[in-house]
Structures are given as structure tokens and as C-alpha cells.
N, C-alpha and C positions, 0 to 999 in steps of 0.2 A: 468606402467600399473598393474603390479602384486600387488603393494602396494594398489592401489585403489580397486582392486578386493578383497584383504584381508580385507580392511576396510569395504566393503559392507557385507562380510560374518560375520566378527567378530566385528560388530559395538557395541559401548558402548551405551546402551539405555539412560543413563543420558546425555551424550554428544549430542546424537541425539535430545533429548528433549530440551536441552539448545539452540541448533542451531535453532530448530523449533520456540521456543519462541522469540529468537532474530529476526528471519525473520518476525514473526507476529507483533512484536513491530515496526519494520521498516515500514511495510506495513500500520499499523494504523497511524503512524506518517506522512507518505506521504499523506494519505487521509486527515488528519487534516490540513496539510499545504495547500493542494490543495483547501480545503474548504475555508480557509481564503483568498487565492488568488482569488477565485471566488467571495467571498463577497466584495473584494476590487476592483473588475472589471477587473481583468487580462483576457487577451484573451484566448480562448480555446487552440489555437496553442501553446502559450507560456507555458501554464500549462502542456500540454501533452509532450512538449519537455523538460521542466525543471524538471518535477517530474515523477517518474516511476509509472504511473497509466495508466489503460486502458481507452479507450473512453467510455466503458460501466460504469466504476467507475465514470468517469467525469459526465456522464449524470445522474447517480444516485445521486451524490452530488448536482447537479443543482436542481433536483426535491426536495431533502431534504430542500435546502435553500428556494425554492419557497414556500414549505409548512410552513416553519418557519415564513416567512414574512407574509403569509396570516393569520396565527394564531395570529399575534400581533395586 
């Protein structure tokens, strides 16, 4: 516990930034994968269970895909 507390107090901004960027990249990758699954007709339940995204993100992706298909 003390080590974790010390890390919070004396964190390295560079390491913190790197970790934040990795987390952001993973999130963006998950959204891209989910979008492809939606385009290929995968079920909502499968996507939500397989990929770490929220139902709100899922609905947002569905809306984006619908807009893309309408504009074509």
C-alpha cells in the first residue's frame, strides 16, 4: 500500500502521459473493432461482451454507421 501511495505522490509525468496515451490508443482501437463488427452484422450482445465498450459508445457507433450509409 505504501508503494502505491508513494507512486501517487511522486509520479513521473512522462510515465503518466505514456500510460494515458496507451489507454487512449486501446480505447480508440476497441471502438474501431466494434465499428467493423457492427458493419459486419454482429449482434449487440456479442459486441458488448467481446469488446470493452459501453452501451452508449455502441449506440454512438450505430448512429455513425447509419449516417455513413445514408450519405452514400
